[in-house]
Every structure is written in structure tokens, then in C-alpha cells.
C-alpha positions as CSV (number, residue, x, y, z in Angstrom):
1,M,-103.5,-60.0,182.3
2,E,-106.3,-59.3,179.8
3,H,-106.3,-61.2,176.5
4,F,-105.6,-58.0,174.4
5,E,-102.8,-56.9,176.8
6,L,-101.1,-60.3,176.5
7,R,-101.5,-60.2,172.7
8,N,-100.0,-56.7,172.5
9,H,-97.2,-57.7,174.8
10,L,-96.4,-60.7,172.7
11,T,-96.5,-58.8,169.4
12,A,-94.3,-56.1,170.9
13,S,-91.7,-58.7,172.1
14,L,-91.7,-60.4,168.7
15,A,-91.2,-57.1,167.0
16,K,-88.2,-56.4,169.2
17,L,-86.8,-59.8,168.3
18,Y,-87.5,-59.3,164.6
19,D,-85.6,-56.0,164.7
20,M,-82.4,-57.6,166.0
21,E,-79.5,-58.2,163.6
22,A,-79.5,-62.0,164.4
23,F,-83.0,-62.4,163.3
24,S,-82.5,-60.2,160.3
25,C,-79.8,-62.5,159.2
26,L,-82.0,-65.5,159.7
27,A,-84.9,-63.9,157.8
28,D,-82.6,-63.4,154.8
29,F,-82.3,-67.2,154.7
30,L,-86.1,-67.5,154.5
31,Q,-86.6,-65.2,151.5
32,G,-85.0,-63.9,148.3
33,E,-81.7,-64.8,146.9
34,L,-80.2,-66.2,150.1
35,H,-83.1,-68.6,150.4
36,V,-82.4,-69.9,146.9
37,L,-78.7,-70.2,147.6
38,H,-79.3,-71.9,150.9
39,Y,-81.7,-74.4,149.3
40,L,-79.2,-75.2,146.5
41,S,-76.4,-75.7,149.0
42,Q,-78.5,-78.0,151.2
43,N,-79.6,-80.0,148.1
44,S,-76.4,-80.1,146.1
45,D,-76.8,-83.8,145.4
46,L,-80.0,-83.2,143.5
47,E,-80.6,-81.9,140.0
48,I,-82.6,-78.8,140.5
49,N,-84.4,-76.7,137.9
50,P,-86.2,-73.4,138.3
51,S,-89.6,-75.0,138.4
52,N,-88.4,-77.2,141.3
53,L,-87.1,-74.2,143.1
54,S,-90.4,-72.4,142.7
55,D,-92.4,-75.4,144.0
56,K,-90.0,-76.2,146.9
57,L,-89.6,-72.6,148.1
58,N,-93.2,-71.6,147.5
59,V,-92.1,-68.7,145.4
60,S,-93.6,-67.7,142.0
61,R,-91.8,-68.6,138.9
62,P,-91.2,-65.0,137.8
63,R,-89.6,-64.3,141.2
64,I,-87.4,-67.4,140.9
65,T,-86.4,-66.3,137.4
66,A,-85.5,-62.8,138.6
67,A,-83.5,-64.2,141.6
68,L,-81.6,-66.7,139.4
69,S,-80.8,-63.9,136.9
70,T,-79.3,-61.8,139.6
71,L,-77.4,-64.7,141.2
72,R,-76.0,-65.7,137.8
73,K,-74.8,-62.1,137.2
74,K,-73.1,-62.2,140.6
75,G,-71.4,-65.5,139.7
76,Y,-73.2,-67.5,142.4
77,V,-75.1,-69.9,140.2
78,T,-74.8,-71.3,136.6
79,M,-77.5,-72.8,134.4
80,E,-76.6,-76.0,132.7
81,M,-78.5,-78.3,130.4
82,S,-80.2,-81.0,132.4
83,T,-78.7,-84.5,132.2
84,E,-82.2,-86.0,132.7
85,D,-84.2,-83.9,130.2
86,R,-82.3,-81.8,127.6
87,R,-85.3,-79.4,127.3
88,R,-84.7,-78.3,130.9
89,V,-81.9,-76.4,132.6
90,S,-80.4,-77.3,136.0
91,V,-79.4,-74.6,138.5
92,V,-75.9,-75.3,139.9
93,L,-74.2,-73.5,142.8
94,T,-70.8,-72.2,141.9
95,R,-67.8,-72.2,144.2
96,D,-68.3,-68.4,144.8
97,G,-71.9,-69.2,145.6
98,E,-70.9,-71.9,148.0
99,S,-68.4,-69.6,149.8
100,F,-70.9,-66.8,150.0
101,I,-73.7,-68.9,151.5
102,K,-71.3,-70.6,153.9
103,E,-70.1,-67.2,155.2
104,K,-73.7,-66.1,155.7
105,Q,-74.7,-69.4,157.4
106,D,-71.7,-69.2,159.7
107,N,-72.7,-65.7,160.7
108,V,-76.3,-66.9,161.6
109,E,-74.9,-69.8,163.5
110,R,-72.6,-67.6,165.6
111,Y,-75.6,-65.5,166.6
112,F,-77.6,-68.6,167.6
113,D,-74.6,-70.1,169.5
114,V,-74.8,-67.0,171.7
115,L,-78.5,-67.4,172.2
116,V,-78.2,-71.2,173.0
117,K,-75.4,-70.6,175.4
118,G,-77.3,-67.8,177.1
119,L,-80.5,-69.8,177.4
120,G,-78.9,-73.0,178.5
121,E,-80.3,-76.5,177.6
122,A,-83.5,-76.4,179.7
123,N,-84.6,-72.9,178.5
124,G,-83.5,-73.7,175.0
125,L,-85.7,-76.8,174.9
126,D,-88.6,-74.8,176.4
127,L,-88.2,-72.2,173.7
128,I,-88.2,-74.8,171.0
129,R,-91.2,-76.5,172.5
130,L,-93.1,-73.1,172.6
131,I,-92.1,-72.2,169.1
132,E,-93.3,-75.6,167.8
133,L,-96.5,-75.3,169.7
134,S,-97.0,-71.8,168.3
135,I,-96.5,-73.1,164.8
136,E,-99.1,-75.8,165.4
137,I,-101.6,-73.4,166.8
138,M,-101.1,-70.8,164.1
139,D,-101.2,-73.4,161.3
140,K,-104.6,-74.6,162.6
141,G,-105.8,-71.0,163.0
142,E,-104.8,-69.9,159.5
143,K,-107.1,-72.6,158.1
144,H,-110.0,-71.0,159.8
145,L,-109.4,-67.4,158.8
């Protein structure tokens, strides 16, 4: 198979994968409000302020501010005065926020349970290896673009 044919076949396959509901749900965890909620739920033992979120999630401060405003209106987060520095506010996940993100996470896990079961251990490990290799190759390639 020619290089361009292989490239086109790969991008077409990835596009099909991306269009699937399971990967749409996963993508939600990697961007926007769900990304913020997921980070907060995974780091509930830390005191997190908007600046931390911006840095950790690689999202601009204005976008974090907008997301937090929306999440606050939905009752998923609250803003409290920091115990470490009274000039700062901490972002705290509410019970409703915890329930919402858990429901979304459970949904994603169900999709991936189906995938793992269908692939089996050997194919699953091969897929993980290939994804990690792809990340490594693309990471190196991005530095040269």
C-alpha cells in the first residue's frame, strides 16, 4: 500500500471512530465543562483555584472563568475563599456536580468495557501499545512542524 493510501485509510478509520457515541462521550471528558468537573473530581483532596485549573488543563483563563460561571449556575461547583490565601478563591465540586460527573464517567466506562471485552486481553494490550507509540511519534513530529 502506498504511503498516501495508508495515511488516508488511517485518517478515515480514525474519523469513523471519532464519530461513534463512545468516543464522543470520551471527548467530552477532554474538553469544556466536563473536563473541568472530571479534574475536580479526580483531585478532590487538593485546594484548586481557577488559575490552577487553567494551568493543569491547558485552557485559557477566560475559558476557565466562563466554564466555572456556567458550572456554578448549574449548581455543580461553588467558589469558596481559599484557606491558604484569603485573596484567592477555591473551586469546590458540589454533590450535584459529583453525581453528574460520576454518571457521565460510568457511561464512558460501560462503552469501554464493551470494547475491552470485544478485543480481549491480547488485542487490548496491542491497541494500547499502538496508541502509546502513536502518541510518542506524533509528539516528536509536532516539535518539528
